[in-house]
PDB file of N, CA, C and O in Angstrom:
ATOM      1  N   MET A   1    -137.583  61.756  11.321  1.00  0.00           N
ATOM      2  CA  MET A   1    -138.484  61.960  10.217  1.00  0.00           C
ATOM      3  C   MET A   1    -139.901  62.045  10.789  1.00  0.00           C
ATOM      4  O   MET A   1    -140.338  61.117  11.469  1.00  0.00           O
ATOM      5  N   PRO A   2    -140.613  63.112  10.536  1.00  0.00           N
ATOM      6  CA  PRO A   2    -141.993  63.216  11.033  1.00  0.00           C
ATOM      7  C   PRO A   2    -142.888  62.141  10.409  1.00  0.00           C
ATOM      8  O   PRO A   2    -142.680  61.739   9.264  1.00  0.00           O
ATOM      9  N   ASN A   3    -143.870  61.689  11.162  1.00  0.00           N
ATOM     10  CA  ASN A   3    -144.749  60.609  10.697  1.00  0.00           C
ATOM     11  C   ASN A   3    -145.539  60.979   9.452  1.00  0.00           C
ATOM     12  O   ASN A   3    -145.841  60.106   8.639  1.00  0.00           O
ATOM     13  N   TYR A   4    -145.882  62.251   9.284  1.00  0.00           N
ATOM     14  CA  TYR A   4    -146.670  62.628   8.107  1.00  0.00           C
ATOM     15  C   TYR A   4    -145.841  62.565   6.824  1.00  0.00           C
ATOM     16  O   TYR A   4    -146.405  62.656   5.734  1.00  0.00           O
ATOM     17  N   GLN A   5    -144.533  62.413   6.921  1.00  0.00           N
ATOM     18  CA  GLN A   5    -143.679  62.292   5.746  1.00  0.00           C
ATOM     19  C   GLN A   5    -143.220  60.854   5.516  1.00  0.00           C
ATOM     20  O   GLN A   5    -142.299  60.611   4.737  1.00  0.00           O
ATOM     21  N   LEU A   6    -143.863  59.903   6.191  1.00  0.00           N
ATOM     22  CA  LEU A   6    -143.427  58.516   6.114  1.00  0.00           C
ATOM     23  C   LEU A   6    -144.630  57.589   5.973  1.00  0.00           C
ATOM     24  O   LEU A   6    -145.563  57.654   6.773  1.00  0.00           O
ATOM     25  N   ASP A   7    -144.610  56.732   4.962  1.00  0.00           N
ATOM     26  CA  ASP A   7    -145.619  55.685   4.787  1.00  0.00           C
ATOM     27  C   ASP A   7    -144.922  54.341   4.935  1.00  0.00           C
ATOM     28  O   ASP A   7    -143.873  54.110   4.335  1.00  0.00           O
ATOM     29  N   ILE A   8    -145.513  53.448   5.742  1.00  0.00           N
ATOM     30  CA  ILE A   8    -144.945  52.124   5.971  1.00  0.00           C
ATOM     31  C   ILE A   8    -145.907  51.088   5.401  1.00  0.00           C
ATOM     32  O   ILE A   8    -147.093  51.084   5.728  1.00  0.00           O
ATOM     33  N   PHE A   9    -145.386  50.210   4.547  1.00  0.00           N
ATOM     34  CA  PHE A   9    -146.166  49.136   3.947  1.00  0.00           C
ATOM     35  C   PHE A   9    -145.580  47.807   4.391  1.00  0.00           C
ATOM     36  O   PHE A   9    -144.363  47.625   4.374  1.00  0.00           O
ATOM     37  N   GLU A  10    -146.446  46.873   4.792  1.00  0.00           N
ATOM     38  CA  GLU A  10    -145.986  45.538   5.169  1.00  0.00           C
ATOM     39  C   GLU A  10    -146.369  44.556   4.073  1.00  0.00           C
ATOM     40  O   GLU A  10    -147.543  44.405   3.736  1.00  0.00           O
ATOM     41  N   GLU A  11    -145.353  43.888   3.520  1.00  0.00           N
ATOM     42  CA  GLU A  11    -145.567  42.901   2.465  1.00  0.00           C
ATOM     43  C   GLU A  11    -144.694  41.684   2.729  1.00  0.00           C
ATOM     44  O   GLU A  11    -143.480  41.806   2.892  1.00  0.00           O
ATOM     45  N   ASP A  12    -145.310  40.518   2.770  1.00  0.00           N
ATOM     46  CA  ASP A  12    -144.571  39.255   2.906  1.00  0.00           C
ATOM     47  C   ASP A  12    -143.563  39.280   4.055  1.00  0.00           C
ATOM     48  O   ASP A  12    -142.389  38.961   3.864  1.00  0.00           O
ATOM     49  N   ASN A  13    -144.011  39.649   5.214  1.00  0.00           N
ATOM     50  CA  ASN A  13    -143.197  39.636   6.440  1.00  0.00           C
ATOM     51  C   ASN A  13    -142.008  40.591   6.410  1.00  0.00           C
ATOM     52  O   ASN A  13    -141.050  40.386   7.155  1.00  0.00           O
ATOM     53  N   HIS A  14    -142.038  41.603   5.593  1.00  0.00           N
ATOM     54  CA  HIS A  14    -141.024  42.658   5.667  1.00  0.00           C
ATOM     55  C   HIS A  14    -141.690  44.001   5.380  1.00  0.00           C
ATOM     56  O   HIS A  14    -142.771  44.065   4.795  1.00  0.00           O
ATOM     57  N   LYS A  15    -141.031  45.052   5.796  1.00  0.00           N
ATOM     58  CA  LYS A  15    -141.604  46.393   5.683  1.00  0.00           C
ATOM     59  C   LYS A  15    -140.952  47.155   4.542  1.00  0.00           C
ATOM     60  O   LYS A  15    -139.756  47.024   4.284  1.00  0.00           O
ATOM     61  N   LYS A  16    -141.765  47.949   3.869  1.00  0.00           N
ATOM     62  CA  LYS A  16    -141.278  48.885   2.857  1.00  0.00           C
ATOM     63  C   LYS A  16    -141.668  50.282   3.303  1.00  0.00           C
ATOM     64  O   LYS A  16    -142.728  50.491   3.893  1.00  0.00           O
ATOM     65  N   TYR A  17    -140.799  51.227   3.014  1.00  0.00           N
ATOM     66  CA  TYR A  17    -141.030  52.602   3.433  1.00  0.00           C
ATOM     67  C   TYR A  17    -141.084  53.508   2.216  1.00  0.00           C
ATOM     68  O   TYR A  17    -140.305  53.357   1.276  1.00  0.00           O
ATOM     69  N   LYS A  18    -142.015  54.451   2.249  1.00  0.00           N
ATOM     70  CA  LYS A  18    -142.054  55.517   1.254  1.00  0.00           C
ATOM     71  C   LYS A  18    -141.905  56.817   2.032  1.00  0.00           C
ATOM     72  O   LYS A  18    -142.710  57.125   2.911  1.00  0.00           O
ATOM     73  N   VAL A  19    -140.863  57.575   1.698  1.00  0.00           N
ATOM     74  CA  VAL A  19    -140.514  58.778   2.441  1.00  0.00           C
ATOM     75  C   VAL A  19    -140.721  59.988   1.539  1.00  0.00           C
ATOM     76  O   VAL A  19    -140.321  59.985   0.374  1.00  0.00           O
ATOM     77  N   TYR A  20    -141.343  61.012   2.086  1.00  0.00           N
ATOM     78  CA  TYR A  20    -141.582  62.258   1.359  1.00  0.00           C
ATOM     79  C   TYR A  20    -140.656  63.325   1.934  1.00  0.00           C
ATOM     80  O   TYR A  20    -140.823  63.753   3.076  1.00  0.00           O
ATOM     81  N   ILE A  21    -139.677  63.752   1.133  1.00  0.00           N
ATOM     82  CA  ILE A  21    -138.656  64.693   1.598  1.00  0.00           C
ATOM     83  C   ILE A  21    -138.644  65.901   0.674  1.00  0.00           C
ATOM     84  O   ILE A  21    -138.654  65.764  -0.549  1.00  0.00           O
ATOM     85  N   ARG A  22    -138.621  67.076   1.270  1.00  0.00           N
ATOM     86  CA  ARG A  22    -138.474  68.311   0.485  1.00  0.00           C
ATOM     87  C   ARG A  22    -136.996  68.647   0.378  1.00  0.00           C
ATOM     88  O   ARG A  22    -136.261  68.557   1.361  1.00  0.00           O
ATOM     89  N   GLU A  23    -136.567  69.029  -0.804  1.00  0.00           N
ATOM     90  CA  GLU A  23    -135.153  69.343  -1.012  1.00  0.00           C
ATOM     91  C   GLU A  23    -134.706  70.560  -0.219  1.00  0.00           C
ATOM     92  O   GLU A  23    -133.546  70.640   0.186  1.00  0.00           O
ATOM     93  N   THR A  24    -135.602  71.503   0.006  1.00  0.00           N
ATOM     94  CA  THR A  24    -135.214  72.760   0.649  1.00  0.00           C
ATOM     95  C   THR A  24    -135.377  72.741   2.162  1.00  0.00           C
ATOM     96  O   THR A  24    -134.972  73.690   2.832  1.00  0.00           O
ATOM     97  N   SER A  25    -135.964  71.677   2.716  1.00  0.00           N
ATOM     98  CA  SER A  25    -136.164  71.604   4.170  1.00  0.00           C
ATOM     99  C   SER A  25    -134.900  71.105   4.860  1.00  0.00           C
ATOM    100  O   SER A  25    -134.048  70.465   4.244  1.00  0.00           O
ATOM    101  N   SER A  26    -134.797  71.413   6.150  1.00  0.00           N
ATOM    102  CA  SER A  26    -133.697  70.903   6.970  1.00  0.00           C
ATOM    103  C   SER A  26    -134.222  69.799   7.872  1.00  0.00           C
ATOM    104  O   SER A  26    -135.329  69.895   8.402  1.00  0.00           O
ATOM    105  N   TYR A  27    -133.423  68.746   8.047  1.00  0.00           N
ATOM    106  CA  TYR A  27    -133.799  67.605   8.875  1.00  0.00           C
ATOM    107  C   TYR A  27    -132.719  67.373   9.922  1.00  0.00           C
ATOM    108  O   TYR A  27    -131.529  67.539   9.653  1.00  0.00           O
ATOM    109  N   PHE A  28    -133.150  66.987  11.120  1.00  0.00           N
ATOM    110  CA  PHE A  28    -132.219  66.719  12.209  1.00  0.00           C
ATOM    111  C   PHE A  28    -131.907  65.232  12.223  1.00  0.00           C
ATOM    112  O   PHE A  28    -132.814  64.403  12.298  1.00  0.00           O
ATOM    113  N   VAL A  29    -130.626  64.894  12.151  1.00  0.00           N
ATOM    114  CA  VAL A  29    -130.179  63.504  12.184  1.00  0.00           C
ATOM    115  C   VAL A  29    -129.695  63.210  13.592  1.00  0.00           C
ATOM    116  O   VAL A  29    -128.791  63.869  14.104  1.00  0.00           O
ATOM    117  N   TYR A  30    -130.317  62.198  14.217  1.00  0.00           N
ATOM    118  CA  TYR A  30    -130.061  61.858  15.613  1.00  0.00           C
ATOM    119  C   TYR A  30    -129.308  60.535  15.684  1.00  0.00           C
ATOM    120  O   TYR A  30    -129.720  59.547  15.077  1.00  0.00           O
ATOM    121  N   ASN A  31    -128.204  60.519  16.426  1.00  0.00           N
ATOM    122  CA  ASN A  31    -127.409  59.315  16.619  1.00  0.00           C
ATOM    123  C   ASN A  31    -127.401  58.983  18.103  1.00  0.00           C
ATOM    124  O   ASN A  31    -126.857  59.743  18.904  1.00  0.00           O
ATOM    125  N   LYS A  32    -128.001  57.847  18.481  1.00  0.00           N
ATOM    126  CA  LYS A  32    -128.103  57.475  19.894  1.00  0.00           C
ATOM    127  C   LYS A  32    -126.749  57.170  20.516  1.00  0.00           C
ATOM    128  O   LYS A  32    -126.494  57.544  21.661  1.00  0.00           O
ATOM    129  N   GLU A  33    -125.877  56.492  19.773  1.00  0.00           N
ATOM    130  CA  GLU A  33    -124.597  56.050  20.326  1.00  0.00           C
ATOM    131  C   GLU A  33    -123.609  57.194  20.522  1.00  0.00           C
ATOM    132  O   GLU A  33    -122.892  57.228  21.522  1.00  0.00           O
ATOM    133  N   ASN A  34    -123.566  58.123  19.585  1.00  0.00           N
ATOM    134  CA  ASN A  34    -122.581  59.200  19.652  1.00  0.00           C
ATOM    135  C   ASN A  34    -123.291  60.536  19.434  1.00  0.00           C
ATOM    136  O   ASN A  34    -123.617  60.898  18.303  1.00  0.00           O
ATOM    137  N   MET A  35    -123.522  61.255  20.517  1.00  0.00           N
ATOM    138  CA  MET A  35    -124.263  62.517  20.432  1.00  0.00           C
ATOM    139  C   MET A  35    -123.510  63.588  19.641  1.00  0.00           C
ATOM    140  O   MET A  35    -124.123  64.555  19.187  1.00  0.00           O
ATOM    141  N   ASP A  36    -122.203  63.436  19.468  1.00  0.00           N
ATOM    142  CA  ASP A  36    -121.433  64.414  18.699  1.00  0.00           C
ATOM    143  C   ASP A  36    -121.772  64.357  17.209  1.00  0.00           C
ATOM    144  O   ASP A  36    -121.496  65.306  16.476  1.00  0.00           O
ATOM    145  N   ASN A  37    -122.361  63.260  16.763  1.00  0.00           N
ATOM    146  CA  ASN A  37    -122.720  63.118  15.349  1.00  0.00           C
ATOM    147  C   ASN A  37    -124.096  63.673  15.022  1.00  0.00           C
ATOM    148  O   ASN A  37    -124.499  63.637  13.859  1.00  0.00           O
ATOM    149  N   ASN A  38    -124.832  64.185  16.001  1.00  0.00           N
ATOM    150  CA  ASN A  38    -126.133  64.803  15.737  1.00  0.00           C
ATOM    151  C   ASN A  38    -125.926  66.073  14.919  1.00  0.00           C
ATOM    152  O   ASN A  38    -125.038  66.873  15.215  1.00  0.00           O
ATOM    153  N   CYS A  39    -126.754  66.252  13.886  1.00  0.00           N
ATOM    154  CA  CYS A  39    -126.593  67.448  13.057  1.00  0.00           C
ATOM    155  C   CYS A  39    -127.855  67.686  12.235  1.00  0.00           C
ATOM    156  O   CYS A  39    -128.716  66.813  12.125  1.00  0.00           O
ATOM    157  N   PHE A  40    -127.948  68.872  11.666  1.00  0.00           N
ATOM    158  CA  PHE A  40    -128.989  69.209  10.705  1.00  0.00           C
ATOM    159  C   PHE A  40    -128.413  69.029   9.310  1.00  0.00           C
ATOM    160  O   PHE A  40    -127.275  69.416   9.047  1.00  0.00           O
ATOM    161  N   ILE A  41    -129.208  68.438   8.409  1.00  0.00           N
ATOM    162  CA  ILE A  41    -128.788  68.347   7.013  1.00  0.00           C
ATOM    163  C   ILE A  41    -129.957  68.767   6.123  1.00  0.00           C
ATOM    164  O   ILE A  41    -131.121  68.666   6.510  1.00  0.00           O
ATOM    165  N   LYS A  42    -129.627  69.230   4.951  1.00  0.00           N
ATOM    166  CA  LYS A  42    -130.640  69.654   3.985  1.00  0.00           C
ATOM    167  C   LYS A  42    -131.288  68.435   3.339  1.00  0.00           C
ATOM    168  O   LYS A  42    -130.682  67.366   3.259  1.00  0.00           O
ATOM    169  N   GLY A  43    -132.515  68.606   2.883  1.00  0.00           N
ATOM    170  CA  GLY A  43    -133.252  67.527   2.247  1.00  0.00           C
ATOM    171  C   GLY A  43    -132.547  66.980   1.024  1.00  0.00           C
ATOM    172  O   GLY A  43    -132.585  65.775   0.774  1.00  0.00           O
ATOM    173  N   ARG A  44    -131.910  67.841   0.263  1.00  0.00           N
ATOM    174  CA  ARG A  44    -131.198  67.404  -0.939  1.00  0.00           C
ATOM    175  C   ARG A  44    -130.084  66.418  -0.590  1.00  0.00           C
ATOM    176  O   ARG A  44    -129.888  65.425  -1.291  1.00  0.00           O
ATOM    177  N   THR A  45    -129.352  66.695   0.497  1.00  0.00           N
ATOM    178  CA  THR A  45    -128.281  65.803   0.949  1.00  0.00           C
ATOM    179  C   THR A  45    -128.854  64.486   1.458  1.00  0.00           C
ATOM    180  O   THR A  45    -128.302  63.421   1.185  1.00  0.00           O
ATOM    181  N   LEU A  46    -129.947  64.555   2.191  1.00  0.00           N
ATOM    182  CA  LEU A  46    -130.592  63.353   2.718  1.00  0.00           C
ATOM    183  C   LEU A  46    -131.103  62.464   1.581  1.00  0.00           C
ATOM    184  O   LEU A  46    -130.966  61.242   1.644  1.00  0.00           O
ATOM    185  N   ILE A  47    -131.682  63.060   0.557  1.00  0.00           N
ATOM    186  CA  ILE A  47    -132.153  62.304  -0.609  1.00  0.00           C
ATOM    187  C   ILE A  47    -130.981  61.604  -1.284  1.00  0.00           C
ATOM    188  O   ILE A  47    -131.083  60.434  -1.652  1.00  0.00           O
ATOM    189  N   ARG A  48    -129.876  62.312  -1.446  1.00  0.00           N
ATOM    190  CA  ARG A  48    -128.698  61.734  -2.077  1.00  0.00           C
ATOM    191  C   ARG A  48    -128.167  60.538  -1.289  1.00  0.00           C
ATOM    192  O   ARG A  48    -127.830  59.505  -1.869  1.00  0.00           O
ATOM    193  N   GLN A  49    -128.095  60.684   0.039  1.00  0.00           N
ATOM    194  CA  GLN A  49    -127.571  59.603   0.874  1.00  0.00           C
ATOM    195  C   GLN A  49    -128.491  58.387   0.864  1.00  0.00           C
ATOM    196  O   GLN A  49    -128.017  57.257   0.748  1.00  0.00           O
ATOM    197  N   LEU A  50    -129.800  58.604   0.984  1.00  0.00           N
ATOM    198  CA  LEU A  50    -130.737  57.481   1.001  1.00  0.00           C
ATOM    199  C   LEU A  50    -130.791  56.762  -0.344  1.00  0.00           C
ATOM    200  O   LEU A  50    -130.863  55.534  -0.384  1.00  0.00           O
ATOM    201  N   SER A  51    -130.758  57.510  -1.441  1.00  0.00           N
ATOM    202  CA  SER A  51    -130.808  56.867  -2.753  1.00  0.00           C
ATOM    203  C   SER A  51    -129.506  56.131  -3.051  1.00  0.00           C
ATOM    204  O   SER A  51    -129.519  55.134  -3.773  1.00  0.00           O
ATOM    205  N   ASN A  52    -128.395  56.598  -2.516  1.00  0.00           N
ATOM    206  CA  ASN A  52    -127.124  55.897  -2.688  1.00  0.00           C
ATOM    207  C   ASN A  52    -127.133  54.579  -1.919  1.00  0.00           C
ATOM    208  O   ASN A  52    -126.629  53.572  -2.417  1.00  0.00           O
ATOM    209  N   ASP A  53    -127.697  54.572  -0.715  1.00  0.00           N
ATOM    210  CA  ASP A  53    -127.759  53.354   0.096  1.00  0.00           C
ATOM    211  C   ASP A  53    -128.714  52.326  -0.496  1.00  0.00           C
ATOM    212  O   ASP A  53    -128.412  51.133  -0.488  1.00  0.00           O
ATOM    213  N   SER A  54    -129.861  52.765  -1.008  1.00  0.00           N
ATOM    214  CA  SER A  54    -130.876  51.827  -1.502  1.00  0.00           C
ATOM    215  C   SER A  54    -130.679  51.467  -2.974  1.00  0.00           C
ATOM    216  O   SER A  54    -131.302  50.524  -3.462  1.00  0.00           O
ATOM    217  N   GLN A  55    -129.827  52.199  -3.687  1.00  0.00           N
ATOM    218  CA  GLN A  55    -129.579  51.980  -5.116  1.00  0.00           C
ATOM    219  C   GLN A  55    -130.843  52.148  -5.954  1.00  0.00           C
ATOM    220  O   GLN A  55    -130.996  51.498  -6.988  1.00  0.00           O
ATOM    221  N   LYS A  56    -131.755  53.026  -5.507  1.00  0.00           N
ATOM    222  CA  LYS A  56    -132.974  53.315  -6.268  1.00  0.00           C
ATOM    223  C   LYS A  56    -133.048  54.807  -6.532  1.00  0.00           C
ATOM    224  O   LYS A  56    -132.648  55.618  -5.697  1.00  0.00           O
ATOM    225  N   LEU A  57    -133.558  55.158  -7.691  1.00  0.00           N
ATOM    226  CA  LEU A  57    -133.706  56.565  -8.032  1.00  0.00           C
ATOM    227  C   LEU A  57    -134.923  57.141  -7.328  1.00  0.00           C
ATOM    228  O   LEU A  57    -135.969  56.495  -7.275  1.00  0.00           O
ATOM    229  N   PRO A  58    -134.802  58.346  -6.789  1.00  0.00           N
ATOM    230  CA  PRO A  58    -135.962  58.958  -6.130  1.00  0.00           C
ATOM    231  C   PRO A  58    -137.004  59.400  -7.150  1.00  0.00           C
ATOM    232  O   PRO A  58    -136.675  59.797  -8.267  1.00  0.00           O
ATOM    233  N   TYR A  59    -138.256  59.323  -6.745  1.00  0.00           N
ATOM    234  CA  TYR A  59    -139.366  59.775  -7.575  1.00  0.00           C
ATOM    235  C   TYR A  59    -139.578  61.254  -7.327  1.00  0.00           C
ATOM    236  O   TYR A  59    -139.670  61.687  -6.178  1.00  0.00           O
ATOM    237  N   ARG A  60    -139.656  62.032  -8.393  1.00  0.00           N
ATOM    238  CA  ARG A  60    -139.911  63.466  -8.270  1.00  0.00           C
ATOM    239  C   ARG A  60    -141.360  63.753  -8.583  1.00  0.00           C
ATOM    240  O   ARG A  60    -141.903  63.282  -9.582  1.00  0.00           O
ATOM    241  N   ARG A  61    -141.975  64.527  -7.722  1.00  0.00           N
ATOM    242  CA  ARG A  61    -143.355  64.940  -7.948  1.00  0.00           C
ATOM    243  C   ARG A  61    -143.389  65.931  -9.101  1.00  0.00           C
ATOM    244  O   ARG A  61    -142.556  66.836  -9.149  1.00  0.00           O
ATOM    245  N   PRO A  62    -144.332  65.787 -10.036  1.00  0.00           N
ATOM    246  CA  PRO A  62    -144.411  66.754 -11.134  1.00  0.00           C
ATOM    247  C   PRO A  62    -144.794  68.139 -10.612  1.00  0.00           C
ATOM    248  O   PRO A  62    -145.663  68.268  -9.750  1.00  0.00           O
ATOM    249  N   THR A  63    -144.148  69.153 -11.135  1.00  0.00           N
ATOM    250  CA  THR A  63    -144.424  70.522 -10.678  1.00  0.00           C
ATOM    251  C   THR A  63    -145.312  71.256 -11.640  1.00  0.00           C
ATOM    252  O   THR A  63    -145.644  72.419 -11.411  1.00  0.00           O
TER     253      THR A  63
END
């Protein structure tokens, strides 16, 4: 994830992240342990996976 698409907030000895992802962009997923799992995924898929893990709905920017 490029740094310009990531905001890190520190509160009460833990970190919170705010990530800015475009649905139409492609992102490279890197796995250190198993290089065969490296792949490109679309922003829409990445948003779905992250929101499923965190159990929070993503915020959509008004168009």
